[in-house]
Every structure is written in C-alpha cells, then in structure tokens.
C-alpha positions in Angstrom: 197.3 -66.2 -81.9 195.4 -68.8 -83.9 194.9 -70.8 -80.8 193.6 -67.8 -79.0 191.2 -66.9 -81.8 190.1 -70.5 -82.0 189.4 -70.5 -78.3 187.5 -67.2 -78.4 185.4 -68.5 -81.4 184.6 -71.7 -79.5 183.6 -69.7 -76.4 181.4 -67.3 -78.4 179.6 -70.3 -80.0 179.1 -71.9 -76.6 177.7 -68.7 -75.1 175.5 -68.2 -78.2 174.2 -71.8 -77.8 173.5 -71.2 -74.1 171.7 -68.0 -74.8 169.5 -69.7 -77.3 168.6 -72.5 -74.9 167.9 -70.2 -72.0 166.1 -67.5 -73.8 164.2 -69.2 -76.6 160.6 -68.6 -76.0 158.5 -71.8 -76.0 154.7 -71.6 -75.9 154.9 -71.4 -72.1 151.2 -70.6 -71.7 149.5 -73.7 -72.9 145.9 -74.3 -71.8 145.3 -77.6 -70.1 141.7 -77.4 -69.0 138.8 -79.7 -68.0 135.1 -79.1 -67.9 133.7 -79.7 -64.4 130.0 -80.4 -64.9 127.5 -79.8 -62.1 124.2 -80.4 -63.9 122.8 -83.7 -62.8 125.6 -83.7 -60.2 127.7 -85.3 -62.9 131.3 -84.3 -61.9 130.6 -82.2 -58.7 129.2 -82.2 -56.2 128.3 -85.9 -55.8 124.8 -86.7 -54.6 126.3 -88.3 -51.5 127.3 -84.7 -50.4 124.0 -83.0 -51.1 123.4 -80.3 -48.4 126.8 -81.2 -46.9 129.0 -78.1 -47.1 132.1 -79.7 -45.5 131.7 -82.8 -47.6 131.5 -80.7 -50.8 134.6 -78.8 -49.8 136.6 -81.9 -49.2 135.3 -83.5 -52.4 136.4 -80.5 -54.4 139.8 -80.4 -52.9 140.3 -84.1 -53.6 139.2 -83.8 -57.2 141.2 -80.6 -57.7 144.4 -82.4 -56.5 143.6 -85.3 -58.9 143.3 -82.9 -61.8 146.5 -81.1 -60.9 148.4 -84.3 -60.7 147.2 -85.1 -64.2 148.7 -81.9 -65.5 145.5 -79.9 -65.6 146.0 -76.1 -65.0 142.5 -74.8 -65.5 139.1 -75.9 -64.3 135.9 -74.8 -66.2 133.3 -75.0 -63.5 129.6 -75.0 -64.4 128.3 -72.3 -62.0 125.0 -71.7 -63.8 123.7 -75.0 -65.1 119.9 -74.1 -65.2 119.6 -70.4 -64.9 120.6 -70.8 -61.3 123.8 -70.3 -59.3 126.6 -72.0 -57.4 127.4 -68.6 -55.9 125.8 -65.9 -53.9 123.5 -64.0 -56.3 120.9 -61.3 -56.1 119.7 -62.3 -59.6 119.6 -66.1 -59.8 118.5 -68.6 -57.2 120.8 -71.2 -55.5 121.2 -74.3 -57.7 119.5 -77.5 -56.6 122.7 -79.4 -57.4 124.0 -78.1 -54.0 121.2 -79.2 -51.7 118.6 -81.0 -53.8 116.3 -77.9 -53.5 116.5 -75.0 -55.8 116.8 -71.7 -53.9 118.1 -73.3 -50.7 121.3 -71.7 -49.2 124.0 -74.4 -49.1 125.6 -72.7 -46.0 128.8 -71.5 -47.8 129.8 -69.8 -51.1 130.9 -72.6 -53.4 132.4 -70.4 -56.1 134.4 -68.3 -53.6 135.7 -71.6 -52.0 136.6 -73.1 -55.4 138.4 -70.0 -56.6 140.5 -69.9 -53.4 141.5 -73.6 -53.6 142.2 -73.3 -57.4 144.4 -70.2 -57.0 146.3 -71.8 -54.1 147.6 -74.3 -56.6 148.5 -71.8 -59.2 145.6 -72.9 -61.4 142.9 -70.9 -63.0 139.1 -71.1 -62.7 136.7 -70.1 -65.4 133.0 -69.7 -64.5 131.0 -71.7 -67.0 127.4 -70.5 -67.7 124.6 -71.9 -69.8 123.1 -68.6 -70.9 119.6 -69.7 -72.0 118.8 -73.1 -70.5 116.2 -73.0 -67.7 115.3 -76.7 -67.3 116.7 -79.9 -68.7 113.2 -81.4 -68.6 109.8 -80.1 -67.8 107.8 -77.0 -68.6 106.0 -76.3 -65.3 107.4 -73.0 -63.9 105.7 -73.7 -60.6 108.4 -76.2 -59.7 111.1 -73.5 -59.9 112.1 -71.5 -56.8 109.9 -68.6 -56.0 112.6 -66.1 -56.8 113.6 -67.7 -60.1 113.5 -65.0 -62.9 111.9 -67.5 -65.2 109.0 -67.9 -62.8 108.8 -64.1 -62.3 108.9 -63.5 -66.1 107.2 -66.3 -67.9 107.0 -64.1 -70.9 110.8 -64.5 -71.3 110.4 -68.3 -72.0 110.1 -70.6 -75.0 109.5 -74.3 -74.9 111.2 -77.0 -77.0 111.4 -80.7 -76.6 109.6 -80.6 -73.2 112.2 -78.1 -71.7 112.3 -74.4 -71.0 114.7 -71.8 -72.4 115.0 -68.1 -72.2 114.0 -66.6 -75.5 117.1 -65.3 -77.3 114.9 -62.9 -79.3 114.2 -60.7 -76.3 116.3 -57.7 -75.3 115.2 -58.3 -71.7 116.8 -61.7 -71.8 120.1 -60.4 -73.2 120.1 -57.8 -70.4 119.5 -60.5 -67.8 122.4 -62.6 -69.2 124.6 -59.5 -69.2 123.6 -58.6 -65.6 124.3 -62.2 -64.5 127.8 -62.1 -66.0 128.5 -58.6 -64.5 127.5 -59.8 -61.0 130.0 -62.7 -61.2 132.9 -60.6 -62.6 132.3 -57.9 -60.1 132.0 -60.1 -57.0 134.4 -63.0 -57.7 138.1 -63.3 -58.8 137.3 -65.6 -61.7 139.9 -65.8 -64.4 137.4 -66.2 -67.2 133.7 -66.4 -68.2 132.9 -69.4 -70.4 129.8 -70.3 -72.5 129.2 -73.6 -74.1 127.2 -74.5 -77.2 123.7 -73.9 -75.8 122.1 -71.0 -77.7 118.8 -71.4 -79.4 117.5 -74.9 -78.6 119.0 -77.4 -81.1 117.0 -77.4 -84.3 114.4 -74.9 -82.9 111.8 -74.7 -85.7 111.5 -71.8 -88.0 108.1 -70.3 -88.9 106.4 -71.8 -91.9 107.8 -70.6 -95.1 111.1 -69.5 -93.6 114.4 -71.0 -94.7 117.6 -71.6 -92.8 119.3 -68.7 -94.5 116.2 -66.5 -94.5 115.2 -63.4 -92.6 114.2 -65.1 -89.3 117.2 -67.4 -89.2 119.5 -64.5 -89.8 117.8 -62.4 -87.1 118.3 -65.3 -84.7 122.0 -65.4 -85.4 122.1 -61.6 -85.0 120.4 -61.9 -81.6 123.1 -64.4 -80.4 125.8 -62.1 -81.9 124.4 -59.1 -80.0 124.3 -61.1 -76.7 127.9 -62.2 -77.2 129.1 -58.7 -77.9 127.1 -57.3 -74.9 128.7 -59.8 -72.6 132.2 -59.2 -73.9 131.9 -55.5 -73.5 130.5 -55.9 -70.0 133.3 -58.0 -68.9 135.9 -55.7 -70.3 134.3 -52.6 -68.7 134.4 -54.2 -65.3 137.7 -56.2 -65.3 139.6 -56.3 -68.6 141.9 -59.1 -67.3 139.0 -61.6 -67.2 138.7 -63.5 -70.5 135.6 -64.5 -72.3 135.5 -67.7 -74.2 132.9 -69.9 -76.0 133.0 -73.6 -76.9 130.8 -73.9 -80.0 129.8 -77.1 -81.7 132.7 -78.6 -83.6 131.4 -77.9 -87.1 130.5 -74.3 -88.2 129.2 -75.4 -91.6 129.9 -78.3 -93.8 131.5 -77.5 -97.2 128.3 -78.9 -98.8 126.5 -75.9 -97.3 129.3 -73.4 -97.8 132.4 -73.8 -99.9 134.4 -72.2 -97.0 133.1 -74.7 -94.5 134.9 -77.9 -93.3 135.1 -81.1 -95.3 132.6 -82.8 -92.9 129.1 -84.2 -92.8 127.9 -83.4 -89.3 125.5 -81.1 -87.5 126.2 -77.4 -88.3 126.3 -74.9 -85.5 125.3 -72.1 -87.9 122.0 -73.7 -88.6 121.3 -76.0 -85.7 121.6 -73.5 -82.8 121.9 -70.3 -84.9 125.4 -69.4 -83.7 127.9 -67.9 -86.1 131.3 -68.4 -84.6 133.0 -66.9 -87.6 131.4 -63.6 -86.9 132.6 -63.6 -83.2 136.1 -64.3 -84.4 136.1 -61.6 -87.0 134.6 -59.0 -84.7 136.8 -59.9 -81.8 134.0 -60.3 -79.3 135.5 -63.4 -77.8 139.0 -63.9 -76.4 139.1 -67.6 -77.2 137.1 -70.3 -78.8 137.1 -74.0 -77.9 135.3 -75.9 -80.7 134.0 -79.3 -79.5 135.8 -81.6 -81.9 134.3 -84.6 -80.3 135.3 -87.2 -83.0 138.2 -89.6 -83.4 140.8 -89.5 -86.0 139.6 -91.1 -89.2 136.0 -90.6 -88.5 134.3 -90.7 -91.9 131.8 -87.9 -91.2 134.1 -85.6 -89.1 137.8 -86.4 -89.0 139.5 -84.9 -85.9 142.6 -83.5 -87.7 140.4 -82.2 -90.6 138.6 -80.0 -88.1 141.6 -79.0 -86.1 143.2 -77.7 -89.4 140.0 -75.9 -90.4 139.6 -74.1 -87.0 143.3 -73.2 -87.1 142.8 -71.4 -90.4 139.7 -69.6 -89.0 141.7 -67.9 -86.1 144.8 -67.4 -88.1 145.7 -63.7 -88.3 143.3 -62.8 -85.5 143.8 -62.1 -81.8 141.3 -64.9 -80.8 143.0 -67.9 -79.1 142.1 -71.4 -80.2 141.8 -74.3 -77.8 140.4 -77.7 -78.8 137.6 -79.4 -76.9 138.2 -83.2 -76.8 135.7 -85.9 -75.9 137.4 -88.2 -73.4 133.8 -89.3 -72.4 133.9 -91.4 -75.6 135.9 -94.6 -75.4 137.3 -94.3 -78.9 138.6 -90.8 -78.2 139.8 -91.5 -74.7 141.9 -94.4 -76.0 143.6 -92.2 -78.6 143.9 -88.9 -76.6 147.7 -88.9 -76.7 147.5 -89.2 -80.5 145.1 -86.2 -80.7 147.4 -84.1 -78.5 150.3 -84.8 -80.8 148.1 -83.8 -83.8 147.4 -80.5 -82.0 151.2 -79.9 -81.9 151.3 -79.7 -85.7 149.2 -76.5 -85.7 150.7 -73.4 -84.0 147.3 -71.8 -83.7 146.2 -74.5 -81.2 147.1 -73.1 -77.7 145.8 -76.1 -75.6 143.0 -78.4 -74.8 139.7 -78.7 -72.9 138.7 -82.2 -71.9 135.1 -83.3 -71.4 134.7 -84.2 -68.7 136.4 -84.3 -65.3 134.6 -87.5 -64.4 136.5 -89.4 -67.1 139.8 -88.2 -65.7 138.7 -89.3 -62.3 137.8 -92.7 -63.7 140.7 -93.0 -66.1 138.5 -94.0 -68.9 140.4 -96.2 -71.4 143.6 -95.1 -69.7 143.1 -91.5 -70.8 144.3 -90.0 -67.4 147.6 -92.0 -67.7 148.0 -90.9 -71.3 147.3 -87.2 -70.5 149.6 -87.3 -67.4 152.4 -88.9 -69.4 152.0 -86.5 -72.3 152.1 -83.4 -70.1 155.0 -84.7 -68.1 157.1 -85.4 -71.2 156.3 -82.3 -73.2 158.8 -79.4 -73.2 155.9 -76.9 -73.2 155.2 -75.9 -69.7 151.6 -75.9 -68.7 151.5 -73.0 -66.2 150.5 -70.4 -66.3 147.7 -71.0 -68.9 147.2 -68.5 -71.6 143.8 -66.9 -71.1 144.8 -63.3 -71.6 143.0 -60.8 -73.8 145.8 -58.3 -73.3 146.9 -58.2 -76.9 143.5 -56.7 -77.6 142.5 -54.8 -74.5 145.1 -54.2 -71.8 148.7 -53.9 -71.2 148.7 -56.6 -68.6 148.6 -60.4 -68.8 145.8 -62.2 -67.1 148.1 -64.4 -65.2 149.1 -61.4 -63.0 145.8 -61.8 -61.1 145.7 -65.6 -60.8 146.5 -65.7 -57.1 144.9 -63.1 -55.0 144.9 -65.0 -51.7 146.7 -63.3 -48.8 149.8 -65.5 -48.9 152.7 -63.4 -50.1 155.5 -65.2 -51.8 159.0 -64.5 -50.4 161.2 -62.1 -52.4 163.0 -63.7 -55.3 166.4 -62.5 -56.3 168.9 -63.0 -59.1 166.5 -63.3 -62.0 168.6 -64.1 -65.0 169.3 -61.6 -67.8 166.6 -61.7 -70.4 167.7 -61.4 -74.0 166.1 -59.0 -76.4 163.4 -60.2 -78.8 165.0 -62.8 -81.2 163.9 -60.9 -84.3 165.7 -57.7 -83.1 169.3 -57.0 -83.5 169.5 -55.1 -80.2 171.5 -56.7 -77.3 170.3 -54.4 -74.6 170.0 -56.5 -71.5 167.6 -56.4 -68.6 169.3 -56.0 -65.3 169.0 -58.5 -62.5 165.9 -57.6 -60.6 164.9 -58.2 -57.0 161.2 -59.0 -56.9 159.7 -56.8 -54.2 156.2 -56.9 -52.7 155.4 -53.6 -51.0 152.5 -51.4 -50.0 151.6 -48.6 -52.3 149.6 -45.6 -51.1 147.3 -43.4 -53.3 148.9 -40.2 -54.5 147.4 -37.1 -52.9 149.1 -34.6 -55.2 147.1 -32.6 -57.7 147.9 -33.5 -61.3 147.7 -30.9 -64.1 148.0 -31.9 -67.8 148.8 -29.0 -70.1 147.2 -26.7 -67.5 144.0 -28.8 -66.9 143.4 -30.8 -63.8 143.1 -34.6 -64.4 142.3 -37.3 -61.8 144.4 -40.4 -62.1 144.7 -43.7 -60.2 148.3 -43.3 -59.1 150.3 -44.5 -56.2 153.3 -43.5 -54.2 156.1 -46.1 -53.7 159.3 -45.2 -51.9 158.6 -41.5 -52.4 158.0 -41.8 -56.2 154.7 -41.4 -58.0 153.7 -44.3 -60.3 151.1 -44.0 -63.1 149.4 -46.4 -65.5 150.9 -46.3 -68.9 147.6 -46.3 -70.8 146.2 -43.5 -68.6 149.2 -41.3 -69.7 148.9 -42.4 -73.3 145.2 -41.6 -73.4 145.5 -38.2 -71.9 148.3 -37.2 -74.2 146.6 -38.6 -77.3 146.4 -35.9 -80.0 149.3 -33.9 -78.7 152.9 -33.7 -79.9 153.8 -36.2 -77.2 151.3 -38.9 -78.1 152.3 -42.5 -78.3 150.7 -45.9 -79.1 150.7 -48.8 -76.8 150.4 -52.5 -77.8 150.7 -55.7 -75.9 152.5 -58.8 -77.2 151.1 -61.7 -75.2 153.6 -64.2 -76.6 156.5 -62.3 -75.1 154.8 -60.6 -72.2 156.0 -57.4 -73.8 154.6 -53.9 -74.0 155.4 -52.1 -77.3 155.4 -48.3 -77.5 155.4 -46.3 -80.7 156.1 -42.6 -80.1 154.3 -40.0 -82.2 151.6 -42.6 -83.2 148.0 -42.1 -82.1 146.8 -44.1 -79.1 144.0 -46.6 -79.6 141.5 -46.5 -76.7 140.6 -49.8 -75.2 137.9 -48.6 -72.8 139.4 -48.7 -69.3 141.5 -45.6 -69.4 141.5 -43.2 -66.4 139.4 -45.7 -64.3 139.8 -44.8 -60.7 140.8 -47.0 -57.7 138.9 -47.2 -54.4 141.3 -44.8 -52.7 142.9 -47.5 -50.5 146.5 -48.6 -50.2 147.3 -51.7 -52.3 149.9 -54.4 -52.6 152.4 -53.7 -55.4 154.8 -56.3 -56.8 157.7 -55.8 -59.1 156.7 -56.3 -62.7 158.7 -58.6 -65.0 157.0 -57.6 -68.2 159.3 -56.3 -70.9 159.0 -52.8 -72.4 160.0 -51.9 -76.0 160.1 -48.3 -77.4 160.3 -48.2 -81.2 161.4 -51.9 -81.1 164.2 -51.3 -78.6 164.2 -52.8 -75.2 164.1 -50.3 -72.3 164.2 -51.1 -68.6 162.0 -48.9 -66.4 161.2 -49.5 -62.7 157.7 -51.0 -62.8 155.2 -52.4 -60.4 152.0 -54.5 -60.8 149.0 -53.2 -58.9 145.7 -55.0 -59.5 147.1 -56.5 -62.6 148.1 -53.2 -64.2 151.7 -52.0 -64.8 152.5 -48.7 -63.0 155.6 -46.7 -64.0 157.4 -43.8 -62.5 156.0 -40.6 -64.0 159.4 -39.0 -64.6 160.7 -42.2 -66.3 157.8 -42.1 -68.7 158.3 -38.4 -69.4 162.0 -38.7 -70.1 161.5 -41.6 -72.5 158.3 -40.5 -74.2 158.8 -36.8 -74.9 156.8 -35.0 -72.2 157.8 -32.8 -69.3 157.1 -33.6 -65.6 157.5 -30.9 -63.0 156.5 -30.8 -59.3 156.2 -27.8 -57.0 156.2 -27.7 -53.2 152.5 -26.9 -53.1 151.9 -30.5 -54.1 151.0 -30.0 -57.8 152.4 -32.3 -60.5 152.5 -30.7 -63.9 152.6 -32.8 -67.1 153.2 -30.9 -70.3 153.5 -32.2 -73.8 156.5 -30.9 -75.7 
C-alpha cells in the first residue's frame, strides 16, 4: 500500500509539474518593433527606386524579410512624413518620397501593399503619422502640391526655424488631423496608428511676458491633449481593435522642475513641445506609449535604466502599455543593445521595444542586428503575436484576431490541448479539445424583440444557430434584473462576466454590419463567469466574439424564445 501511495504521489507531482510547464502564462505578446522612416527616403523607399513601383515593392519585401529574421514582429511605417501620404487619400497629397514629386501618383497603393506583405508574415503594421509637420525646411507654400491642405489653407500655418507646421492652436487643424486618421482606419487594415514626438515645434517661443507654466503654455498643452483625445475617440468609433500609441520624448520633466519628474537633466517634453504624456496616461486616451529613451546606460544626464524605471512607475496600475524606444542609430547604444534589453526584463511594465531605425538593423550598426537576433532567439518570451490590444479598455476582442485578413485560409487545426483555469483560481474546470473551424456565417433575418421592443442586432446564423455579440446583449439588458458586466483580461485572453453588475458602455455597442455573409473562425478566448471558467461555443467574426444566444441566456439569467413566424424574443427575468 505504501508503494502504491508513493507511486501515486510521485505521479501527481509529475502531472502537476507538467501542468505548470504547459499552462504557465509567459508574456507571450511582446512587442518587437522597428520604425521604418520614409522622410528623406531614409529607410524606405531608397532614392534608387523613386517612381519605380515594382522596385519599391521588391525593396520592401527584402527589407521586411530582413527584419523578420532579426526577430522583429511589428513595423511602424511613416505614412505621413510631411502632411502628405504614402496611401490613396482624398485629404492629403501623395508624398514626394515615392516619386520625387509631391502629389504624383506612384502607380500603386504603397500602404495597401505593405499591409498585405506584413500580414502574410504574421507581423503587424502601424501607420506612423507626423500630425503637424508640413515641411522639414522652407516656408514657401507655392512649392507644395496644388491640392496640399497647407497651400489651400495658409491660415492654418505657423513658421519656426525656417519650416512650416500646422498650428496646434486651431480647431480646424485638429479636425484635419482627426479626418486624416479616420480615412486611414476606415480604408486600411492597419493594426495601429502611431504618432511620434512632433507636437508644437521644439521650443516654440511663448509671447513676451508668458512663462512656461503660464496661461499660454497650459493652453498649448490642452490643445495637444484635445487633439490626442479626439484622435483616440475617432479610432475607437471606427474600429476599436486598432490601437493608438505615441512615442514621446524620453523625459517628461526633470525632478529639478517637478519633484515627481525623473532624476535627469535633459530636454523636457512638457516644456519643449508642450506635450503632457502623464495626462494621456491618466485619462486613458492612448493605448500605449513608447518613450524615446535614447541614451546609454550610465549617461550622466539621462541614464537609461533610471528612465525605464520612471516610465514603468508612470504606467503602473493603468491600462496603458509601455514599450521602450531605443536608439540603435547611436553607436554607443547599438553596441550595448543586448544589455538594455536585459534591463527591460527587470520591469514587468515594459512590454517590448521599438528600435530606431530600420536602416541600422539593415546595416548591423555596431553588431546590433546580431545582438537583437540572438537575444530574441534565446529568450523564452515569444515575440508573436505582439501586444497592441486596447481590449482591456474598449472591447472584448484581442487586436491580434485581425492581424491577417488576406484571403489565405489556414487549414483546420485539431487537438488543441486542454487549457488550465486561471492560476489564481481554485477551479479545475477544463476546456474541451476544440476543432478550429473556418465557416461562412450568414446574417440573421429573424426579428428580435427585447422585453417586447424590437431591436436590430448584428447577428449571424451558423449551422442553424443564431450568434450574437456579447457586448450587444450586455448593453441592451443593462439596467434590468438580467444585467451583467463584461471585462477583458488581455494578459490571459479572457472575458470576465459579472452577473447582476451594471454594464459599462465602451462605445461600439449595437453597431451594425454591412448585411453580407462573413467568414467566422472558432474563437479560443477563455470565458469566466463570476471567476469560474465556462466553455461556450464561440466564433470570431471581424475580430468580435459571437455566442449562441441560447447559451448566453441559460448562463446569464435571461430567457430566449423563438416562434415559427421568425421572431426571437429575449426577456429579462
């Protein structure tokens, strides 16, 4: 008997060990990004390929393959370098980096092509925009293309250091920036929208008698805050899965200016360009920030780790993701990039890196490409898919569900292993083995009544069952005895439902589809009700989770009835 007990105990310990190894959840969504600069034709396209559509395509493919081999999973492509466009636009002219002539059609859609090639490789593409810059040098608007908004609206412009900028003071400018972003998010399958640190021109003078903390300076910061909030809300109103991030200057304030600032002595974003990153973090008007910590470790004015620690504290307890911008264009940083990556590991708030810029990876400056490749190959933290979701704030879905929208359909995958419950829970409910299916869903034609009132939903029929979005049902039942709250845990790809709690609106509820049939794929997101794992048949359609209506009703305390006249009745209990 003792031998049997000893054997059973050993077996249990072995199984427990295997379970921990298989189901422990590493940070599997690390960002490994690079800025691909187009202004001055720095990284892409090369001047050798000006006005050469096929040459530019092949160049991008080659460079993308090089980045992927280095372990990069996200490219931040500068698609609006000088208030112009590397995409088809009705608002901004074609960029001169494509053909040498601003406003000239390059003969193809660069952004559409880059997205397609990036998604083929399971990588992400973020559209990088300089919101205010019009020229890098020169103040003569007559050299701009005839349809350039800056030429059509010279009253929008300010001049500083012999260059032109849109005036951040003006509501018309903020509207223009909002409309520019909306056009991209509406027309292109980008994974994110990205702004860098160009806001007011650096050290743009204040009126005589005004101080850097005075009324005008504060108004300028408010103007930038308003633009950021407007862009964020616009993105979420169109496509909530698209993330919005900003890469500010590496120093918010020095502690000599503000006791809560960093122990540094460098240029301060709060004063130099009138950008208050702290306000964006607190208000949640960005999904991520990537401070440009462009110094080496041990720098006397701005030590790398000092700033990593400071920014980690800034985002701690918020839903804003933190990535670190690292300056591999500097020899001293490129030579120690592996050291900096190991420093990042010490701070759990750091979710990955952005490297500036791609050219330095192509050239392997100071061996940085070798170091980055080796580091990513040896780390136990997988790099794909990158974490760029805003779902813990805005939607039940993870951004990564929409990363690959090309027409290639992956073959069905079977025998997905059993997934353990959340480690902090004592439940042992297991998820069954699931066959991943990709099927066609057709719009539901039945009339839906909720407590006697007709409501139009975006719903689909799959295999004879009607599937509805969870947040749509939560919003329509809010305030009734069957109400329930919905929250998203991005770390665990889990949806958490709390019955009887009020539902918090995120702004995209009851949005309607286009009435067409759509591809549906089995969802692998986990569902918890009152902290307990529940398996429900679920499909992803356009990045959203759709559930059988009757399954939701039986688990969430509302009745579902159907009659032969084609009416679905949903009634709260």
